[in-house]
Steps between C-alpha positions, in 0.01 A plus 500: 500500500662551839688212654444393865838643595418836358163523675653389829755774483224757435344392824805598702462845671760772440655637817330835438146341481291609801217249508290497815195274519222613732168351595162667476568709815849602415708243694807341354567131575747605773236730641253221513745272664573763766131550559456123554801488720361783730169326519663170596819580683352486849394132431827408341730665754377313803690495828697184423629641169598826668682328787684263252613814313631668829681191632650349184863427526554540120745788463325643203167498691663635815650789312160585347321465834750736680436769232127440428314343787192685623317526831232260363763232478598541871131526596452163336782341703357646815154348422663157453669542853156576647350201320776243563680599819261653730331252726126485451293618805763752613358806671516816304766672707714198514445446126613857424813469721589167339442638148718801571782264620469269204483782242803679651693172495400434145615829357830476700556158357397613142745788525773242580382283209501784254844633621658147541583571850432337843414142436508551128866619477641172375608512137423137428132546566476769229693287253225237560242770425666577172552149369142446385503151644348594837143614504424795734291296739780247539756775522307645797476160673871465478613854577221673700489259797659759723223741465195538725248624246647504153 
């Protein structure tokens, strides 16, 4: 009779085992997760999440953003500008002019934010971003007061 220890050791896969479990249509678990993600990501990656990603002072997130942001992230930030900063009832031509000014200012300020230049050149503010004690929304309330849009 086999002991529990012996049967447990028989359940361990050898490094050479190539076991792939697929469902009835040939998808692996990872494949199914990716299909579910593709179907749901538009609902999960809403404008607030995309903007929080772009404007996070966390150095790990910042490095990732600089190398991996996509136009959809920037479009989301611009939609939030239109929603929050443009006065209601503004005529279309004035609205377009104001939007152009706000978006231009935002991306200029974002460049300074990402490059730690301009109003973001002080070393101590980035130490606070690294310490894990200052949530991003508070960090911005302390260190982004000089900006017009960001």
